[in-house]
BAGUKE-434658 format. One line per field, with one value per residue (C-alpha): residue number from 1; chain; x, y, z. Coordinates in steps of 0.02 Angstrom, whole numbers. Layout:
<rs>
i = [NUM; ...]
ch = [A; ...]
px = [X; ...]
py = [Y; ...]
pz = [Z; ...]
</rs>
This chain:
<rs>
i = [1; 2; 3; 4; 5; 6; 7; 8; 9; 10; 11; 12; 13; 14; 15; 16; 17; 18; 19; 20; 21; 22; 23; 24; 25; 26; 27; 28; 29; 30; 31; 32; 33; 34; 35; 36; 37; 38; 39; 40; 41; 42; 43; 44; 45; 46; 47; 48; 49; 50; 51; 52; 53; 54; 55; 56; 57; 58; 59; 60; 61; 62; 63; 64; 65; 66; 67; 68; 69; 70; 71; 72; 73; 74; 75; 76; 77; 78; 79; 80; 81; 82; 83; 84; 85; 86; 87; 88; 89; 90; 91; 92; 93; 94; 95; 96; 97; 98; 99; 100; 101; 102; 103; 104; 105; 106; 107; 108; 109; 110; 111; 112; 113; 114; 115; 116; 117; 118; 119; 120; 121; 122; 123; 124; 125; 126; 127; 128; 129; 130; 131; 132; 133; 134; 135; 136; 137; 138; 139; 140; 141; 142; 143; 144; 145; 146; 147; 148; 149; 150; 151; 152; 153; 154; 155; 156; 157; 158; 159; 160; 161; 162; 163; 164; 165; 166; 167; 168; 169; 170; 171; 172; 173; 174; 175; 176; 177; 178; 179; 180; 181; 182; 183; 184; 185; 186; 187; 188; 189; 190; 191; 192; 193; 194; 195; 196; 197; 198; 199; 200; 201; 202; 203; 204; 205; 206; 207; 208; 209; 210; 211; 212; 213; 214; 215; 216; 217; 218; 219; 220; 221; 222; 223; 224; 225; 226; 227; 228; 229; 230; 231; 232; 233; 234; 235; 236; 237; 238; 239; 240; 241; 242; 243; 244; 245; 246; 247; 248; 249; 250; 251; 252; 253; 254; 255; 256; 257; 258; 259; 260; 261; 262; 263; 264; 265; 266; 267; 268; 269; 270; 271; 272; 273; 274; 275; 276; 277; 278; 279; 280; 281; 282; 283; 284; 285; 286; 287; 288; 289; 290; 291; 292; 293; 294; 295; 296; 297; 298; 299; 300; 301; 302; 303; 304; 305; 306; 307; 308; 309; 310; 311; 312; 313; 314; 315; 316; 317; 318; 319; 320; 321; 322; 323; 324; 325; 326; 327; 328; 329; 330; 331; 332; 333; 334; 335; 336; 337; 338; 339; 340; 341; 342; 343; 344; 345; 346; 347; 348; 349; 350; 351; 352; 353; 354; 355; 356; 357; 358; 359; 360; 361; 362; 363; 364; 365; 366; 367; 368; 369; 370; 371; 372; 373; 374; 375; 376; 377; 378; 379; 380; 381; 382; 383; 384; 385; 386; 387; 388; 389; 390; 391; 392; 393; 394; 395; 396; 397; 398; 399; 400; 401; 402; 403; 404; 405; 406; 407; 408; 409; 410; 411; 412; 413; 414; 415; 416; 417; 418; 419; 420; 421; 422; 423; 424; 425; 426; 427; 428; 429; 430; 431; 432; 433; 434; 435; 436; 437; 438; 439; 440; 441; 442; 443; 444; 445; 446; 447; 448; 449; 450; 451; 452; 453; 454; 455; 456; 457; 458; 459; 460; 461; 462; 463; 464; 465; 466; 467; 468; 469; 470; 471; 472; 473; 474; 475; 476; 477; 478; 479; 480; 481; 482; 483; 484; 485; 486; 487; 488; 489]
ch = [A; A; A; A; A; A; A; A; A; A; A; A; A; A; A; A; A; A; A; A; A; A; A; A; A; A; A; A; A; A; A; A; A; A; A; A; A; A; A; A; A; A; A; A; A; A; A; A; A; A; A; A; A; A; A; A; A; A; A; A; A; A; A; A; A; A; A; A; A; A; A; A; A; A; A; A; A; A; A; A; A; A; A; A; A; A; A; A; A; A; A; A; A; A; A; A; A; A; A; A; A; A; A; A; A; A; A; A; A; A; A; A; A; A; A; A; A; A; A; A; A; A; A; A; A; A; A; A; A; A; A; A; A; A; A; A; A; A; A; A; A; A; A; A; A; A; A; A; A; A; A; A; A; A; A; A; A; A; A; A; A; A; A; A; A; A; A; A; A; A; A; A; A; A; A; A; A; A; A; A; A; A; A; A; A; A; A; A; A; A; A; A; A; A; A; A; A; A; A; A; A; A; A; A; A; A; A; A; A; A; A; A; A; A; A; A; A; A; A; A; A; A; A; A; A; A; A; A; A; A; A; A; A; A; A; A; A; A; A; A; A; A; A; A; A; A; A; A; A; A; A; A; A; A; A; A; A; A; A; A; A; A; A; A; A; A; A; A; A; A; A; A; A; A; A; A; A; A; A; A; A; A; A; A; A; A; A; A; A; A; A; A; A; A; A; A; A; A; A; A; A; A; A; A; A; A; A; A; A; A; A; A; A; A; A; A; A; A; A; A; A; A; A; A; A; A; A; A; A; A; A; A; A; A; A; A; A; A; A; A; A; A; A; A; A; A; A; A; A; A; A; A; A; A; A; A; A; A; A; A; A; A; A; A; A; A; A; A; A; A; A; A; A; A; A; A; A; A; A; A; A; A; A; A; A; A; A; A; A; A; A; A; A; A; A; A; A; A; A; A; A; A; A; A; A; A; A; A; A; A; A; A; A; A; A; A; A; A; A; A; A; A; A; A; A; A; A; A; A; A; A; A; A; A; A; A; A; A; A; A; A; A; A; A; A; A; A; A; A; A; A; A; A; A; A; A; A; A; A; A; A; A; A; A; A; A; A; A; A; A; A; A; A; A; A; A; A; A; A; A; A; A; A; A; A; A; A; A; A]
px = [2; 135; 215; 45; 4; 181; 160; -11; 58; 197; 71; -43; 111; 163; -9; -14; 164; 123; -34; 57; 195; 68; -19; 143; 206; 39; 36; 217; 212; 51; 110; 286; 224; 106; 240; 359; 220; 171; 347; 385; 226; 264; 441; 375; 244; 377; 488; 338; 293; 472; 480; 314; 382; 504; 457; 377; 514; 643; 542; 537; 720; 805; 686; 815; 924; 787; 735; 905; 905; 731; 780; 621; 545; 482; 337; 270; 91; -3; -184; -245; -159; -8; 156; 276; 433; 471; 636; 613; 525; 502; 353; 306; 269; 171; -18; -124; -122; -281; -376; -240; -312; -177; -162; -349; -327; -190; -281; -417; -291; -261; -119; -161; -73; -99; -12; -29; 80; 161; 165; 292; 430; 346; 358; 231; 243; 187; 134; 117; 55; 39; -25; 115; 23; -76; 27; 50; 207; 216; 348; 344; 457; 466; 393; 513; 639; 505; 439; 614; 635; 471; 515; 684; 596; 463; 594; 684; 529; 473; 643; 649; 463; 497; 656; 559; 403; 478; 555; 446; 277; 186; 305; 307; 123; 153; 312; 292; 214; 349; 495; 398; 389; 568; 621; 516; 600; 776; 712; 642; 809; 910; 796; 844; 1031; 1001; 914; 1060; 988; 1139; 1077; 942; 969; 884; 810; 887; 818; 898; 1055; 970; 1022; 906; 974; 1157; 1106; 1028; 1180; 1288; 1175; 1180; 1372; 1372; 1259; 1367; 1522; 1441; 1388; 1569; 1636; 1511; 1548; 1739; 1719; 1614; 1746; 1891; 1802; 1770; 1948; 2004; 1897; 1958; 2139; 2111; 2041; 2193; 2314; 2228; 2228; 2402; 2471; 2376; 2440; 2616; 2614; 2545; 2665; 2817; 2760; 2773; 2963; 3015; 2948; 3023; 3198; 3180; 3116; 3257; 3386; 3338; 3346; 3520; 3575; 3505; 3620; 3563; 3706; 3812; 3682; 3765; 3608; 3494; 3598; 3622; 3430; 3392; 3517; 3437; 3264; 3334; 3410; 3249; 3142; 3275; 3270; 3080; 3097; 3216; 3096; 2952; 3052; 3106; 2932; 2864; 2993; 2952; 2765; 2799; 2914; 2778; 2638; 2740; 2787; 2979; 3006; 3122; 3068; 3166; 3046; 3099; 3045; 3081; 3044; 2925; 2991; 3165; 3093; 3004; 3157; 3272; 3146; 3124; 3306; 3329; 3191; 3247; 3363; 3228; 3104; 3224; 3252; 3059; 3048; 2920; 2935; 2925; 2854; 2869; 2726; 2800; 2708; 2744; 2930; 2904; 2795; 2859; 2807; 2855; 2892; 3032; 3122; 3170; 2982; 2933; 3075; 2999; 2826; 2872; 2985; 2848; 2716; 2841; 2886; 2704; 2674; 2823; 2763; 2594; 2629; 2667; 2822; 2788; 2681; 2691; 2704; 2668; 2736; 2672; 2618; 2488; 2421; 2265; 2133; 2039; 2132; 2155; 2303; 2377; 2431; 2515; 2455; 2579; 2523; 2590; 2484; 2520; 2441; 2440; 2303; 2202; 2113; 1928; 1823; 1765; 1948; 1993; 1925; 2038; 2195; 2291; 2264; 2410; 2439; 2302; 2318; 2208; 2297; 2388; 2474; 2542; 2585; 2697; 2770; 2826; 2901; 2782; 2763; 2585; 2641; 2698; 2539; 2503; 2677; 2623; 2462; 2551; 2700; 2579; 2478; 2630; 2676; 2501; 2435; 2323; 2341; 2201; 2185; 2087; 2084; 1990; 2014; 2132; 2160; 2279; 2287; 2330; 2397; 2387; 2463; 2463; 2592; 2571; 2654; 2686; 2747; 2598; 2703; 2724; 2857; 3018; 3033; 2881; 2766; 2624; 2441; 2367; 2234; 2365; 2439; 2269; 2255]
py = [0; 118; 106; 131; 290; 352; 328; 411; 556; 563; 562; 690; 804; 779; 821; 982; 1026; 998; 1100; 1233; 1239; 1250; 1391; 1481; 1455; 1520; 1673; 1716; 1688; 1793; 1938; 1940; 1932; 2073; 2174; 2150; 2185; 2339; 2405; 2367; 2446; 2614; 2609; 2594; 2725; 2851; 2820; 2827; 3000; 3054; 2991; 3073; 3240; 3222; 3287; 3149; 3159; 3123; 2972; 2896; 2942; 2885; 2744; 2611; 2723; 2782; 2602; 2559; 2699; 2644; 2472; 2413; 2389; 2560; 2579; 2740; 2727; 2850; 2893; 2782; 2633; 2628; 2591; 2724; 2658; 2502; 2455; 2270; 2245; 2317; 2438; 2405; 2218; 2254; 2248; 2395; 2431; 2541; 2414; 2363; 2393; 2497; 2607; 2635; 2708; 2814; 2886; 2929; 3040; 2912; 2792; 2612; 2449; 2268; 2097; 1978; 1873; 1961; 1863; 1980; 1928; 1779; 1825; 1877; 2064; 2201; 2348; 2531; 2663; 2852; 3001; 3095; 3235; 3155; 2993; 2865; 2799; 2626; 2525; 2347; 2231; 2046; 1947; 1809; 1886; 1927; 1750; 1685; 1800; 1751; 1569; 1591; 1676; 1540; 1407; 1499; 1531; 1345; 1280; 1404; 1358; 1178; 1179; 1287; 1176; 1001; 1026; 1167; 1154; 1235; 1378; 1399; 1449; 1590; 1656; 1630; 1795; 1883; 1806; 1824; 2009; 2025; 1922; 2026; 2182; 2104; 2058; 2234; 2301; 2192; 2250; 2434; 2380; 2304; 2465; 2564; 2645; 2624; 2758; 2642; 2548; 2396; 2410; 2269; 2194; 2082; 1968; 1824; 1764; 1887; 2029; 1971; 1965; 2133; 2202; 2122; 2190; 2364; 2347; 2297; 2439; 2566; 2495; 2502; 2683; 2734; 2634; 2724; 2895; 2867; 2803; 2959; 3070; 2987; 3000; 3181; 3204; 3113; 3219; 3376; 3321; 3277; 3450; 3528; 3426; 3470; 3648; 3644; 3566; 3693; 3840; 3779; 3756; 3925; 4011; 3917; 3953; 4136; 4163; 4014; 4094; 4267; 4177; 4077; 4226; 4345; 4206; 4179; 4368; 4370; 4218; 4290; 4435; 4554; 4494; 4623; 4762; 4865; 4970; 4822; 4671; 4713; 4753; 4586; 4496; 4589; 4535; 4349; 4363; 4440; 4287; 4165; 4239; 4227; 4038; 4023; 4098; 3995; 3833; 3876; 3919; 3749; 3653; 3733; 3697; 3522; 3489; 3553; 3453; 3289; 3314; 3316; 3492; 3489; 3599; 3639; 3700; 3803; 3950; 4129; 4298; 4365; 4545; 4483; 4389; 4543; 4654; 4529; 4519; 4707; 4738; 4617; 4720; 4898; 4929; 4890; 4988; 5138; 5124; 5130; 5272; 5171; 5175; 5010; 5034; 4890; 4879; 4765; 4638; 4636; 4609; 4422; 4369; 4191; 4087; 3904; 3894; 3865; 4027; 3992; 3960; 4120; 4216; 4148; 4196; 4379; 4400; 4353; 4466; 4613; 4590; 4594; 4745; 4838; 4797; 4875; 5019; 5183; 5297; 5385; 5247; 5149; 4963; 4914; 4745; 4692; 4544; 4530; 4381; 4298; 4316; 4159; 4045; 3860; 3822; 3992; 4082; 4244; 4337; 4427; 4548; 4646; 4805; 4915; 5074; 5020; 5003; 4866; 4714; 4692; 4609; 4475; 4425; 4396; 4208; 4157; 4252; 4112; 3993; 3941; 4052; 4158; 4342; 4491; 4588; 4467; 4584; 4690; 4544; 4473; 4649; 4658; 4483; 4381; 4198; 4188; 4060; 4171; 4178; 3998; 3958; 4079; 3982; 3811; 3863; 3937; 3779; 3673; 3756; 3740; 3913; 3992; 4129; 4267; 4436; 4596; 4739; 4889; 4968; 5113; 5101; 4954; 4773; 4669; 4495; 4396; 4223; 4138; 4040; 3934; 3993; 3810; 3654; 3561; 3412; 3428; 3318; 3407; 3291; 3373; 3226; 3335; 3318; 3304; 3440; 3567; 3564; 3539; 3651]
pz = [-7; 49; -123; -209; -99; -131; -314; -307; -216; -336; -480; -405; -370; -548; -611; -501; -554; -736; -725; -631; -759; -897; -815; -775; -956; -1024; -918; -938; -1129; -1144; -1031; -1104; -1278; -1243; -1165; -1307; -1436; -1346; -1331; -1508; -1568; -1466; -1534; -1712; -1682; -1617; -1761; -1885; -1828; -1836; -2018; -2060; -2018; -2164; -2347; -2442; -2580; -2444; -2378; -2558; -2614; -2448; -2405; -2385; -2275; -2164; -2144; -2086; -1965; -1896; -1887; -1975; -2146; -2213; -2341; -2412; -2482; -2582; -2545; -2684; -2603; -2723; -2641; -2681; -2592; -2494; -2411; -2434; -2599; -2773; -2757; -2934; -2906; -2738; -2737; -2693; -2503; -2491; -2393; -2264; -2096; -2025; -2177; -2184; -2002; -2062; -2212; -2091; -1988; -1852; -1802; -1852; -1823; -1849; -1849; -1997; -2110; -2252; -2417; -2488; -2370; -2298; -2116; -1978; -1955; -1836; -1940; -1881; -1997; -1970; -2081; -2172; -2261; -2412; -2393; -2260; -2184; -2121; -2020; -1998; -1887; -1897; -1752; -1766; -1645; -1517; -1521; -1497; -1350; -1280; -1300; -1212; -1064; -1066; -1051; -915; -812; -832; -775; -630; -580; -591; -478; -354; -351; -338; -170; -102; -171; -36; -20; -205; -208; -82; -161; -346; -373; -266; -360; -529; -499; -457; -605; -711; -648; -694; -869; -892; -830; -951; -1095; -1047; -1047; -1220; -1275; -1221; -1061; -953; -823; -756; -594; -514; -332; -219; -72; 53; 10; -77; -257; -349; -254; -292; -475; -466; -388; -517; -658; -581; -575; -756; -801; -710; -801; -967; -928; -884; -1035; -1160; -1079; -1092; -1278; -1316; -1235; -1321; -1484; -1459; -1411; -1562; -1674; -1593; -1613; -1793; -1827; -1738; -1843; -2004; -1960; -1906; -2063; -2172; -2066; -2062; -2250; -2275; -2155; -2236; -2414; -2406; -2341; -2450; -2598; -2564; -2538; -2705; -2794; -2739; -2757; -2937; -2968; -2897; -2995; -3158; -3145; -3005; -2903; -3001; -2983; -2846; -2829; -2779; -2735; -2548; -2536; -2610; -2491; -2346; -2396; -2405; -2234; -2168; -2229; -2177; -1999; -2003; -2049; -1901; -1780; -1849; -1835; -1662; -1607; -1689; -1598; -1431; -1453; -1509; -1350; -1240; -1316; -1339; -1151; -1192; -1138; -990; -835; -685; -548; -404; -295; -351; -301; -429; -428; -474; -625; -679; -664; -758; -902; -911; -916; -1059; -1158; -1109; -1252; -1385; -1285; -1276; -1471; -1492; -1363; -1259; -1070; -972; -793; -661; -539; -407; -300; -109; -86; -7; -151; -221; -364; -400; -583; -713; -733; -913; -953; -869; -964; -1135; -1085; -1034; -1189; -1302; -1208; -1200; -1385; -1433; -1327; -1399; -1574; -1553; -1437; -1529; -1483; -1318; -1253; -1089; -1050; -872; -801; -632; -522; -379; -276; -340; -200; -139; -259; -219; -228; -202; -361; -416; -575; -685; -815; -957; -995; -1148; -1214; -1391; -1521; -1430; -1497; -1556; -1428; -1554; -1583; -1397; -1380; -1524; -1484; -1407; -1555; -1662; -1811; -1769; -1805; -1784; -1924; -2034; -2146; -2004; -1900; -2041; -2075; -1887; -1903; -1797; -1819; -1751; -1619; -1485; -1387; -1411; -1328; -1187; -1155; -1162; -1056; -924; -918; -909; -746; -668; -728; -851; -980; -1032; -1104; -1087; -1213; -1264; -1438; -1440; -1256; -1251; -1203; -1043; -1049; -888; -846; -666; -580; -421; -257; -196; -283; -373; -393; -586; -649; -703; -854; -931; -910; -850; -853; -1033; -1006; -952; -1132; -1223; -1384]
</rs>
């Protein structure tokens, strides 16, 4: 008897288990299919409305491309039912679509949808159609993948339910809904990840297996989000660097072409006989020398920029009294200032003000700024060189400035002033011997030492160039291996 009762109990449990599994399978398949169909229908509806906003001629001419972007089959139908364009079939061979239910809704000004078998491509499709002016736009997506996903979920649900019901039949009845809800949230979350929504997160409860899975999925989502953000940043950075590279090559080619053409032209003139013309030969040689010096300056500036950006520039950081740096550089430029009848005035910082920098780099910055100020300040003008602590700066910094009483710079030109080869007055800049790289070097050297460069100017009142230096050691490597953002273009 015992064996028979045992067998009957086993049989009854198997029947209950089978009925339960059948019920769970039916409900899960139905709800999952309905959910997928609803999501797919909404997605197709949104994309259809977006496509409907395009001109009809664009929909017809770019039908295949728009279908690829939308990820669905695209059909454009005229009011009389003629198919104007279809991404998967030849419109000329397609029958009249005037009586398709979804298109009838669309021609009545509403959004229509239906599910049926397509004889054109021999697949079950979900159709969504919307009005697009006098025409109708219809998107269709195959249900094959949806059925495959639903079947996958069905198998997983049946397996999970069977495992849960066999040893714990009574408890399974109480907790099935709870776990089903949590499993549904996980499935929904994985769908969001698959759709590219990496910002969403799952709620976790307790420390059971589903919570651990939720935590792992949350970690996966966070890692995917960081990865995508990093890839987008790197792509943006690569595009920016590519633009800079192209502009740099174009600008360098242009800057080299002018002096080289001048040198070649006057050299040919001398070779052709002008070398014996005592009236012009020295002038021609002087022009050749001037352009050769210009090439030398341009080459030196390019090498300086290259060393800084390639992080091979050698820096030797140390503490210096800022007033001493100002005096040394002003004394270097004083003979040129006297020759131009321009007065340089030092506006010192407090005597104990120190900066932590590379003195040679600061010398190059000040030489470039003072040289620019002398070029654009007329005779009888003034140049003021000074420094002052920056209030409430972290870390502490000192701001050094060079202010002139020259012609000034238009306000719209200021944002691009520190770009390579950018000149406000190109003809005058070349006439004065500028390479167009001086201010770019100023910006990069300032950043390489942990500072920044900026400019203020008023037309006919003069310009003031500023750059900051840290008061204390920022831990920058003296080998030039500084943070990339400090030398970004």
